[in-house]
TORKOL-4160 file (C-alpha; in steps of 0.2 Angstrom, whole numbers, padded with zeros to 4 digits, m for minus):
426
<pt num="1" X="0550" Y="0468" Z="0452"/>
<pt num="2" X="0556" Y="0486" Z="0457"/>
<pt num="3" X="0543" Y="0488" Z="0471"/>
<pt num="4" X="0548" Y="0471" Z="0478"/>
<pt num="5" X="0567" Y="0476" Z="0478"/>
<pt num="6" X="0563" Y="0492" Z="0487"/>
<pt num="7" X="0551" Y="0485" Z="0500"/>
<pt num="8" X="0561" Y="0469" Z="0502"/>
<pt num="9" X="0578" Y="0479" Z="0505"/>
<pt num="10" X="0570" Y="0492" Z="0517"/>
<pt num="11" X="0560" Y="0480" Z="0527"/>
<pt num="12" X="0574" Y="0467" Z="0528"/>
<pt num="13" X="0587" Y="0479" Z="0535"/>
<pt num="14" X="0574" Y="0486" Z="0547"/>
<pt num="15" X="0570" Y="0468" Z="0553"/>
<pt num="16" X="0589" Y="0466" Z="0557"/>
<pt num="17" X="0588" Y="0481" Z="0568"/>
<pt num="18" X="0597" Y="0494" Z="0557"/>
<pt num="19" X="0592" Y="0512" Z="0560"/>
<pt num="20" X="0579" Y="0518" Z="0548"/>
<pt num="21" X="0589" Y="0531" Z="0540"/>
<pt num="22" X="0603" Y="0519" Z="0535"/>
<pt num="23" X="0590" Y="0506" Z="0529"/>
<pt num="24" X="0583" Y="0520" Z="0518"/>
<pt num="25" X="0600" Y="0524" Z="0510"/>
<pt num="26" X="0603" Y="0506" Z="0507"/>
<pt num="27" X="0586" Y="0504" Z="0498"/>
<pt num="28" X="0590" Y="0518" Z="0487"/>
<pt num="29" X="0607" Y="0510" Z="0483"/>
<pt num="30" X="0598" Y="0494" Z="0479"/>
<pt num="31" X="0587" Y="0503" Z="0467"/>
<pt num="32" X="0602" Y="0511" Z="0459"/>
<pt num="33" X="0610" Y="0494" Z="0456"/>
<pt num="34" X="0594" Y="0488" Z="0449"/>
<pt num="35" X="0593" Y="0502" Z="0437"/>
<pt num="36" X="0611" Y="0500" Z="0433"/>
<pt num="37" X="0618" Y="0518" Z="0437"/>
<pt num="38" X="0626" Y="0517" Z="0454"/>
<pt num="39" X="0634" Y="0534" Z="0458"/>
<pt num="40" X="0640" Y="0540" Z="0475"/>
<pt num="41" X="0638" Y="0558" Z="0469"/>
<pt num="42" X="0619" Y="0556" Z="0467"/>
<pt num="43" X="0618" Y="0550" Z="0485"/>
<pt num="44" X="0629" Y="0565" Z="0492"/>
<pt num="45" X="0620" Y="0578" Z="0481"/>
<pt num="46" X="0603" Y="0572" Z="0486"/>
<pt num="47" X="0606" Y="0571" Z="0504"/>
<pt num="48" X="0613" Y="0589" Z="0504"/>
<pt num="49" X="0598" Y="0595" Z="0493"/>
<pt num="50" X="0586" Y="0586" Z="0505"/>
<pt num="51" X="0592" Y="0594" Z="0520"/>
<pt num="52" X="0594" Y="0611" Z="0512"/>
<pt num="53" X="0576" Y="0617" Z="0513"/>
<pt num="54" X="0569" Y="0633" Z="0520"/>
<pt num="55" X="0554" Y="0625" Z="0526"/>
<pt num="56" X="0564" Y="0612" Z="0536"/>
<pt num="57" X="0573" Y="0626" Z="0545"/>
<pt num="58" X="0557" Y="0627" Z="0556"/>
<pt num="59" X="0561" Y="0610" Z="0563"/>
<pt num="60" X="0576" Y="0615" Z="0574"/>
<pt num="61" X="0567" Y="0631" Z="0579"/>
<pt num="62" X="0552" Y="0623" Z="0585"/>
<pt num="63" X="0562" Y="0609" Z="0594"/>
<pt num="64" X="0571" Y="0624" Z="0603"/>
<pt num="65" X="0555" Y="0632" Z="0606"/>
<pt num="66" X="0548" Y="0616" Z="0614"/>
<pt num="67" X="0563" Y="0614" Z="0625"/>
<pt num="68" X="0562" Y="0632" Z="0631"/>
<pt num="69" X="0544" Y="0630" Z="0635"/>
<pt num="70" X="0547" Y="0615" Z="0646"/>
<pt num="71" X="0562" Y="0622" Z="0654"/>
<pt num="72" X="0555" Y="0640" Z="0656"/>
<pt num="73" X="0539" Y="0635" Z="0665"/>
<pt num="74" X="0527" Y="0639" Z="0652"/>
<pt num="75" X="0521" Y="0620" Z="0651"/>
<pt num="76" X="0519" Y="0619" Z="0670"/>
<pt num="77" X="0509" Y="0635" Z="0670"/>
<pt num="78" X="0497" Y="0629" Z="0657"/>
<pt num="79" X="0494" Y="0613" Z="0667"/>
<pt num="80" X="0490" Y="0623" Z="0682"/>
<pt num="81" X="0478" Y="0634" Z="0673"/>
<pt num="82" X="0468" Y="0619" Z="0667"/>
<pt num="83" X="0468" Y="0612" Z="0684"/>
<pt num="84" X="0460" Y="0628" Z="0692"/>
<pt num="85" X="0445" Y="0627" Z="0680"/>
<pt num="86" X="0441" Y="0608" Z="0678"/>
<pt num="87" X="0451" Y="0600" Z="0692"/>
<pt num="88" X="0436" Y="0599" Z="0704"/>
<pt num="89" X="0424" Y="0589" Z="0693"/>
<pt num="90" X="0424" Y="0570" Z="0695"/>
<pt num="91" X="0438" Y="0564" Z="0685"/>
<pt num="92" X="0444" Y="0582" Z="0685"/>
<pt num="93" X="0463" Y="0578" Z="0683"/>
<pt num="94" X="0458" Y="0568" Z="0667"/>
<pt num="95" X="0450" Y="0583" Z="0660"/>
<pt num="96" X="0465" Y="0593" Z="0666"/>
<pt num="97" X="0476" Y="0582" Z="0656"/>
<pt num="98" X="0465" Y="0584" Z="0640"/>
<pt num="99" X="0464" Y="0603" Z="0642"/>
<pt num="100" X="0483" Y="0604" Z="0645"/>
<pt num="101" X="0486" Y="0592" Z="0630"/>
<pt num="102" X="0477" Y="0604" Z="0619"/>
<pt num="103" X="0485" Y="0620" Z="0626"/>
<pt num="104" X="0503" Y="0612" Z="0625"/>
<pt num="105" X="0499" Y="0606" Z="0607"/>
<pt num="106" X="0497" Y="0624" Z="0602"/>
<pt num="107" X="0515" Y="0627" Z="0609"/>
<pt num="108" X="0526" Y="0612" Z="0605"/>
<pt num="109" X="0521" Y="0602" Z="0590"/>
<pt num="110" X="0529" Y="0586" Z="0596"/>
<pt num="111" X="0519" Y="0571" Z="0602"/>
<pt num="112" X="0534" Y="0564" Z="0612"/>
<pt num="113" X="0538" Y="0580" Z="0620"/>
<pt num="114" X="0520" Y="0584" Z="0625"/>
<pt num="115" X="0517" Y="0566" Z="0632"/>
<pt num="116" X="0533" Y="0566" Z="0642"/>
<pt num="117" X="0529" Y="0584" Z="0649"/>
<pt num="118" X="0511" Y="0579" Z="0654"/>
<pt num="119" X="0516" Y="0562" Z="0662"/>
<pt num="120" X="0530" Y="0570" Z="0672"/>
<pt num="121" X="0518" Y="0584" Z="0679"/>
<pt num="122" X="0502" Y="0574" Z="0681"/>
<pt num="123" X="0506" Y="0556" Z="0685"/>
<pt num="124" X="0511" Y="0560" Z="0703"/>
<pt num="125" X="0495" Y="0569" Z="0705"/>
<pt num="126" X="0484" Y="0556" Z="0697"/>
<pt num="127" X="0492" Y="0542" Z="0708"/>
<pt num="128" X="0490" Y="0552" Z="0724"/>
<pt num="129" X="0471" Y="0555" Z="0720"/>
<pt num="130" X="0467" Y="0536" Z="0718"/>
<pt num="131" X="0466" Y="0536" Z="0699"/>
<pt num="132" X="0468" Y="0520" Z="0690"/>
<pt num="133" X="0485" Y="0521" Z="0683"/>
<pt num="134" X="0481" Y="0511" Z="0667"/>
<pt num="135" X="0467" Y="0522" Z="0663"/>
<pt num="136" X="0476" Y="0538" Z="0668"/>
<pt num="137" X="0492" Y="0535" Z="0658"/>
<pt num="138" X="0482" Y="0529" Z="0643"/>
<pt num="139" X="0473" Y="0546" Z="0643"/>
<pt num="140" X="0489" Y="0555" Z="0644"/>
<pt num="141" X="0497" Y="0546" Z="0630"/>
<pt num="142" X="0481" Y="0548" Z="0619"/>
<pt num="143" X="0482" Y="0567" Z="0623"/>
<pt num="144" X="0500" Y="0568" Z="0618"/>
<pt num="145" X="0496" Y="0564" Z="0600"/>
<pt num="146" X="0486" Y="0579" Z="0598"/>
<pt num="147" X="0502" Y="0589" Z="0596"/>
<pt num="148" X="0506" Y="0585" Z="0578"/>
<pt num="149" X="0489" Y="0590" Z="0573"/>
<pt num="150" X="0486" Y="0607" Z="0581"/>
<pt num="151" X="0498" Y="0620" Z="0574"/>
<pt num="152" X="0513" Y="0622" Z="0575"/>
<pt num="153" X="0516" Y="0604" Z="0570"/>
<pt num="154" X="0533" Y="0597" Z="0566"/>
<pt num="155" X="0525" Y="0582" Z="0557"/>
<pt num="156" X="0515" Y="0594" Z="0545"/>
<pt num="157" X="0532" Y="0603" Z="0541"/>
<pt num="158" X="0540" Y="0586" Z="0536"/>
<pt num="159" X="0524" Y="0581" Z="0526"/>
<pt num="160" X="0524" Y="0597" Z="0517"/>
<pt num="161" X="0542" Y="0596" Z="0512"/>
<pt num="162" X="0541" Y="0577" Z="0507"/>
<pt num="163" X="0524" Y="0579" Z="0498"/>
<pt num="164" X="0526" Y="0597" Z="0491"/>
<pt num="165" X="0511" Y="0603" Z="0500"/>
<pt num="166" X="0508" Y="0621" Z="0508"/>
<pt num="167" X="0514" Y="0620" Z="0526"/>
<pt num="168" X="0503" Y="0635" Z="0530"/>
<pt num="169" X="0487" Y="0626" Z="0523"/>
<pt num="170" X="0492" Y="0611" Z="0533"/>
<pt num="171" X="0493" Y="0621" Z="0549"/>
<pt num="172" X="0476" Y="0629" Z="0546"/>
<pt num="173" X="0468" Y="0613" Z="0541"/>
<pt num="174" X="0474" Y="0604" Z="0557"/>
<pt num="175" X="0465" Y="0616" Z="0570"/>
<pt num="176" X="0447" Y="0609" Z="0569"/>
<pt num="177" X="0453" Y="0590" Z="0568"/>
<pt num="178" X="0464" Y="0593" Z="0583"/>
<pt num="179" X="0450" Y="0601" Z="0593"/>
<pt num="180" X="0439" Y="0586" Z="0588"/>
<pt num="181" X="0452" Y="0574" Z="0595"/>
<pt num="182" X="0451" Y="0584" Z="0611"/>
<pt num="183" X="0432" Y="0583" Z="0611"/>
<pt num="184" X="0433" Y="0564" Z="0608"/>
<pt num="185" X="0445" Y="0562" Z="0623"/>
<pt num="186" X="0432" Y="0571" Z="0634"/>
<pt num="187" X="0418" Y="0560" Z="0629"/>
<pt num="188" X="0428" Y="0544" Z="0631"/>
<pt num="189" X="0435" Y="0550" Z="0648"/>
<pt num="190" X="0418" Y="0555" Z="0654"/>
<pt num="191" X="0412" Y="0537" Z="0651"/>
<pt num="192" X="0428" Y="0529" Z="0659"/>
<pt num="193" X="0428" Y="0541" Z="0675"/>
<pt num="194" X="0410" Y="0539" Z="0678"/>
<pt num="195" X="0412" Y="0521" Z="0682"/>
<pt num="196" X="0427" Y="0523" Z="0694"/>
<pt num="197" X="0424" Y="0522" Z="0713"/>
<pt num="198" X="0441" Y="0527" Z="0718"/>
<pt num="199" X="0444" Y="0544" Z="0710"/>
<pt num="200" X="0444" Y="0558" Z="0723"/>
<pt num="201" X="0439" Y="0575" Z="0717"/>
<pt num="202" X="0449" Y="0591" Z="0721"/>
<pt num="203" X="0441" Y="0606" Z="0730"/>
<pt num="204" X="0435" Y="0619" Z="0718"/>
<pt num="205" X="0447" Y="0634" Z="0716"/>
<pt num="206" X="0440" Y="0651" Z="0720"/>
<pt num="207" X="0440" Y="0664" Z="0706"/>
<pt num="208" X="0455" Y="0674" Z="0713"/>
<pt num="209" X="0466" Y="0658" Z="0711"/>
<pt num="210" X="0459" Y="0656" Z="0693"/>
<pt num="211" X="0463" Y="0674" Z="0689"/>
<pt num="212" X="0480" Y="0672" Z="0696"/>
<pt num="213" X="0483" Y="0656" Z="0685"/>
<pt num="214" X="0477" Y="0665" Z="0670"/>
<pt num="215" X="0488" Y="0680" Z="0673"/>
<pt num="216" X="0503" Y="0669" Z="0676"/>
<pt num="217" X="0500" Y="0659" Z="0660"/>
<pt num="218" X="0496" Y="0674" Z="0650"/>
<pt num="219" X="0513" Y="0675" Z="0642"/>
<pt num="220" X="0511" Y="0656" Z="0637"/>
<pt num="221" X="0493" Y="0659" Z="0630"/>
<pt num="222" X="0500" Y="0673" Z="0619"/>
<pt num="223" X="0511" Y="0661" Z="0609"/>
<pt num="224" X="0498" Y="0651" Z="0599"/>
<pt num="225" X="0488" Y="0667" Z="0596"/>
<pt num="226" X="0504" Y="0675" Z="0589"/>
<pt num="227" X="0508" Y="0660" Z="0578"/>
<pt num="228" X="0491" Y="0657" Z="0571"/>
<pt num="229" X="0487" Y="0676" Z="0569"/>
<pt num="230" X="0503" Y="0679" Z="0560"/>
<pt num="231" X="0500" Y="0664" Z="0548"/>
<pt num="232" X="0482" Y="0669" Z="0545"/>
<pt num="233" X="0487" Y="0687" Z="0542"/>
<pt num="234" X="0501" Y="0683" Z="0530"/>
<pt num="235" X="0513" Y="0692" Z="0542"/>
<pt num="236" X="0526" Y="0677" Z="0542"/>
<pt num="237" X="0529" Y="0660" Z="0534"/>
<pt num="238" X="0529" Y="0644" Z="0545"/>
<pt num="239" X="0548" Y="0645" Z="0546"/>
<pt num="240" X="0548" Y="0663" Z="0552"/>
<pt num="241" X="0534" Y="0658" Z="0564"/>
<pt num="242" X="0546" Y="0645" Z="0571"/>
<pt num="243" X="0559" Y="0658" Z="0574"/>
<pt num="244" X="0547" Y="0669" Z="0582"/>
<pt num="245" X="0541" Y="0655" Z="0594"/>
<pt num="246" X="0559" Y="0651" Z="0598"/>
<pt num="247" X="0564" Y="0668" Z="0602"/>
<pt num="248" X="0548" Y="0672" Z="0612"/>
<pt num="249" X="0549" Y="0656" Z="0622"/>
<pt num="250" X="0567" Y="0660" Z="0627"/>
<pt num="251" X="0563" Y="0678" Z="0631"/>
<pt num="252" X="0548" Y="0673" Z="0642"/>
<pt num="253" X="0558" Y="0659" Z="0651"/>
<pt num="254" X="0574" Y="0670" Z="0654"/>
<pt num="255" X="0566" Y="0687" Z="0657"/>
<pt num="256" X="0548" Y="0685" Z="0662"/>
<pt num="257" X="0548" Y="0669" Z="0672"/>
<pt num="258" X="0567" Y="0669" Z="0675"/>
<pt num="259" X="0567" Y="0650" Z="0676"/>
<pt num="260" X="0580" Y="0648" Z="0661"/>
<pt num="261" X="0597" Y="0653" Z="0667"/>
<pt num="262" X="0613" Y="0655" Z="0657"/>
<pt num="263" X="0619" Y="0639" Z="0665"/>
<pt num="264" X="0604" Y="0629" Z="0660"/>
<pt num="265" X="0603" Y="0637" Z="0642"/>
<pt num="266" X="0618" Y="0626" Z="0636"/>
<pt num="267" X="0610" Y="0609" Z="0640"/>
<pt num="268" X="0593" Y="0615" Z="0633"/>
<pt num="269" X="0602" Y="0620" Z="0616"/>
<pt num="270" X="0611" Y="0603" Z="0616"/>
<pt num="271" X="0595" Y="0593" Z="0618"/>
<pt num="272" X="0586" Y="0603" Z="0604"/>
<pt num="273" X="0602" Y="0600" Z="0593"/>
<pt num="274" X="0603" Y="0582" Z="0596"/>
<pt num="275" X="0584" Y="0579" Z="0592"/>
<pt num="276" X="0586" Y="0590" Z="0576"/>
<pt num="277" X="0601" Y="0580" Z="0570"/>
<pt num="278" X="0591" Y="0564" Z="0571"/>
<pt num="279" X="0576" Y="0571" Z="0562"/>
<pt num="280" X="0587" Y="0580" Z="0548"/>
<pt num="281" X="0598" Y="0565" Z="0545"/>
<pt num="282" X="0582" Y="0555" Z="0543"/>
<pt num="283" X="0574" Y="0568" Z="0531"/>
<pt num="284" X="0590" Y="0569" Z="0520"/>
<pt num="285" X="0591" Y="0550" Z="0519"/>
<pt num="286" X="0573" Y="0548" Z="0514"/>
<pt num="287" X="0574" Y="0561" Z="0501"/>
<pt num="288" X="0587" Y="0551" Z="0492"/>
<pt num="289" X="0575" Y="0537" Z="0493"/>
<pt num="290" X="0562" Y="0548" Z="0486"/>
<pt num="291" X="0572" Y="0553" Z="0471"/>
<pt num="292" X="0576" Y="0535" Z="0467"/>
<pt num="293" X="0557" Y="0531" Z="0469"/>
<pt num="294" X="0553" Y="0544" Z="0456"/>
<pt num="295" X="0567" Y="0538" Z="0445"/>
<pt num="296" X="0561" Y="0520" Z="0446"/>
<pt num="297" X="0543" Y="0526" Z="0442"/>
<pt num="298" X="0536" Y="0518" Z="0457"/>
<pt num="299" X="0522" Y="0530" Z="0459"/>
<pt num="300" X="0515" Y="0526" Z="0442"/>
<pt num="301" X="0516" Y="0507" Z="0446"/>
<pt num="302" X="0506" Y="0511" Z="0462"/>
<pt num="303" X="0493" Y="0520" Z="0452"/>
<pt num="304" X="0491" Y="0505" Z="0440"/>
<pt num="305" X="0489" Y="0494" Z="0455"/>
<pt num="306" X="0476" Y="0505" Z="0463"/>
<pt num="307" X="0468" Y="0509" Z="0446"/>
<pt num="308" X="0451" Y="0503" Z="0451"/>
<pt num="309" X="0451" Y="0513" Z="0467"/>
<pt num="310" X="0455" Y="0530" Z="0459"/>
<pt num="311" X="0438" Y="0531" Z="0453"/>
<pt num="312" X="0431" Y="0530" Z="0471"/>
<pt num="313" X="0440" Y="0543" Z="0481"/>
<pt num="314" X="0432" Y="0538" Z="0498"/>
<pt num="315" X="0435" Y="0519" Z="0495"/>
<pt num="316" X="0453" Y="0524" Z="0491"/>
<pt num="317" X="0455" Y="0534" Z="0507"/>
<pt num="318" X="0448" Y="0520" Z="0517"/>
<pt num="319" X="0461" Y="0508" Z="0509"/>
<pt num="320" X="0475" Y="0520" Z="0512"/>
<pt num="321" X="0469" Y="0523" Z="0531"/>
<pt num="322" X="0470" Y="0504" Z="0533"/>
<pt num="323" X="0487" Y="0503" Z="0525"/>
<pt num="324" X="0494" Y="0517" Z="0536"/>
<pt num="325" X="0486" Y="0509" Z="0552"/>
<pt num="326" X="0495" Y="0493" Z="0549"/>
<pt num="327" X="0512" Y="0502" Z="0545"/>
<pt num="328" X="0510" Y="0513" Z="0560"/>
<pt num="329" X="0510" Y="0498" Z="0572"/>
<pt num="330" X="0528" Y="0494" Z="0566"/>
<pt num="331" X="0535" Y="0511" Z="0561"/>
<pt num="332" X="0537" Y="0528" Z="0569"/>
<pt num="333" X="0528" Y="0543" Z="0561"/>
<pt num="334" X="0542" Y="0553" Z="0553"/>
<pt num="335" X="0549" Y="0538" Z="0543"/>
<pt num="336" X="0531" Y="0534" Z="0538"/>
<pt num="337" X="0529" Y="0551" Z="0531"/>
<pt num="338" X="0545" Y="0552" Z="0522"/>
<pt num="339" X="0543" Y="0535" Z="0514"/>
<pt num="340" X="0525" Y="0535" Z="0509"/>
<pt num="341" X="0520" Y="0553" Z="0506"/>
<pt num="342" X="0530" Y="0555" Z="0490"/>
<pt num="343" X="0523" Y="0538" Z="0484"/>
<pt num="344" X="0505" Y="0541" Z="0488"/>
<pt num="345" X="0503" Y="0559" Z="0483"/>
<pt num="346" X="0502" Y="0555" Z="0464"/>
<pt num="347" X="0489" Y="0543" Z="0467"/>
<pt num="348" X="0479" Y="0555" Z="0478"/>
<pt num="349" X="0480" Y="0569" Z="0465"/>
<pt num="350" X="0475" Y="0556" Z="0451"/>
<pt num="351" X="0459" Y="0553" Z="0462"/>
<pt num="352" X="0455" Y="0571" Z="0464"/>
<pt num="353" X="0458" Y="0571" Z="0483"/>
<pt num="354" X="0463" Y="0588" Z="0491"/>
<pt num="355" X="0482" Y="0586" Z="0496"/>
<pt num="356" X="0480" Y="0596" Z="0511"/>
<pt num="357" X="0465" Y="0586" Z="0517"/>
<pt num="358" X="0475" Y="0570" Z="0513"/>
<pt num="359" X="0489" Y="0577" Z="0524"/>
<pt num="360" X="0478" Y="0579" Z="0539"/>
<pt num="361" X="0471" Y="0562" Z="0538"/>
<pt num="362" X="0489" Y="0554" Z="0535"/>
<pt num="363" X="0496" Y="0563" Z="0550"/>
<pt num="364" X="0480" Y="0558" Z="0561"/>
<pt num="365" X="0482" Y="0540" Z="0556"/>
<pt num="366" X="0501" Y="0540" Z="0559"/>
<pt num="367" X="0499" Y="0548" Z="0576"/>
<pt num="368" X="0486" Y="0534" Z="0581"/>
<pt num="369" X="0500" Y="0522" Z="0577"/>
<pt num="370" X="0511" Y="0530" Z="0590"/>
<pt num="371" X="0498" Y="0523" Z="0603"/>
<pt num="372" X="0499" Y="0505" Z="0596"/>
<pt num="373" X="0512" Y="0491" Z="0600"/>
<pt num="374" X="0524" Y="0484" Z="0596"/>
<pt num="375" X="0533" Y="0501" Z="0593"/>
<pt num="376" X="0521" Y="0513" Z="0601"/>
<pt num="377" X="0533" Y="0527" Z="0603"/>
<pt num="378" X="0522" Y="0538" Z="0614"/>
<pt num="379" X="0517" Y="0523" Z="0625"/>
<pt num="380" X="0535" Y="0519" Z="0628"/>
<pt num="381" X="0538" Y="0537" Z="0634"/>
<pt num="382" X="0523" Y="0538" Z="0646"/>
<pt num="383" X="0528" Y="0520" Z="0652"/>
<pt num="384" X="0546" Y="0526" Z="0656"/>
<pt num="385" X="0540" Y="0542" Z="0665"/>
<pt num="386" X="0526" Y="0534" Z="0674"/>
<pt num="387" X="0536" Y="0518" Z="0678"/>
<pt num="388" X="0522" Y="0506" Z="0673"/>
<pt num="389" X="0523" Y="0491" Z="0661"/>
<pt num="390" X="0518" Y="0492" Z="0643"/>
<pt num="391" X="0504" Y="0479" Z="0645"/>
<pt num="392" X="0496" Y="0490" Z="0658"/>
<pt num="393" X="0496" Y="0506" Z="0648"/>
<pt num="394" X="0489" Y="0496" Z="0633"/>
<pt num="395" X="0474" Y="0491" Z="0643"/>
<pt num="396" X="0470" Y="0509" Z="0647"/>
<pt num="397" X="0474" Y="0517" Z="0630"/>
<pt num="398" X="0463" Y="0505" Z="0618"/>
<pt num="399" X="0447" Y="0515" Z="0621"/>
<pt num="400" X="0455" Y="0531" Z="0615"/>
<pt num="401" X="0463" Y="0522" Z="0600"/>
<pt num="402" X="0445" Y="0515" Z="0595"/>
<pt num="403" X="0438" Y="0532" Z="0597"/>
<pt num="404" X="0451" Y="0541" Z="0586"/>
<pt num="405" X="0448" Y="0527" Z="0573"/>
<pt num="406" X="0430" Y="0532" Z="0573"/>
<pt num="407" X="0434" Y="0550" Z="0571"/>
<pt num="408" X="0446" Y="0547" Z="0557"/>
<pt num="409" X="0432" Y="0536" Z="0548"/>
<pt num="410" X="0420" Y="0551" Z="0551"/>
<pt num="411" X="0432" Y="0563" Z="0543"/>
<pt num="412" X="0435" Y="0551" Z="0528"/>
<pt num="413" X="0416" Y="0550" Z="0525"/>
<pt num="414" X="0413" Y="0569" Z="0528"/>
<pt num="415" X="0429" Y="0578" Z="0521"/>
<pt num="416" X="0420" Y="0595" Z="0522"/>
<pt num="417" X="0423" Y="0594" Z="0541"/>
<pt num="418" X="0441" Y="0598" Z="0537"/>
<pt num="419" X="0439" Y="0607" Z="0521"/>
<pt num="420" X="0426" Y="0619" Z="0526"/>
<pt num="421" X="0435" Y="0627" Z="0540"/>
<pt num="422" X="0451" Y="0627" Z="0529"/>
<pt num="423" X="0443" Y="0638" Z="0516"/>
<pt num="424" X="0439" Y="0651" Z="0530"/>
<pt num="425" X="0456" Y="0650" Z="0538"/>
<pt num="426" X="0465" Y="0651" Z="0522"/>
């Protein structure tokens, strides 16, 4: 009965178009009335406690770093670097998009920000070279969702806070799966582009141009090395890494590249603050719900429901992947993490599944949901930038969704692909 009340109230208000943060608060209030101890102080205290987290301080800092990278020219230089090395191959701009998505993922940590930046820079070039826009925009959208997997990842930070898992371990565990996602895109794009008869190749850039591109993007390339090296060496925590990234990006944009001026700094800060406010209010509301879920003993009820699957970790993981895939079609990644991670984590621990490994699979499945209608957040962003219809981009993105699904299934069957590199990194 408790599960039905929670799910019914949450989905009911969401169906009426209420913002997810308010729907979460109302589902918590419904649980309070059901347990007969409604208290507004509990709501207020838990919202404050939920937002008052050292780990969550990384969110606004990484948001600021991402804004500074785009405004300061770091993202554009990374795309140019990729184009000088692989732009001359048939379908070369597609490979540029893949290479750039991996490079930007190591800078930003936001799927929406990366997809928007890639679409803004590459769509005009792709269109002028005769690329099929359905296929090209589908590839850009698929490349954008690598950002939450390769560190620094805002989604990993939120998952770590919600599920009480080490953010540093999540960062290190995401490197290999993120690179495998890039390799998956390369294989699929190779098949797609080989069949095209309209794609025009670019001339091969001489080595002096490549050397110049590497020199200009050198400051941008240093950032992921600083972050990963600092985390791996124990020099700073993920939150401190976020502060380093923000200061570094602002310094490079203002002093080295000189593309961020005092006048442009204000709107940059406002954009970062607005995005942060949305995320933090959602986190605060979700942690109130998480408190009530624990108090109502919903995790134990879920363990009893999934009791037979606990004895078979792989089967349990496949069932959870299917559940997350279905939910991902209708819900954005952040609320999915905040609602389901605290509920599923006790089940995962009971089955003996490594929490860090589960976090990587959880985020990968959730990211794939960003490419599926009807919500498809990343699809909507790319459609808006490229000015194409949703039904067109869906035609182009489905091969990548299927390929990502196959990769996730591979990681479920062979968890050591994630765990073995993690033991070396951490």
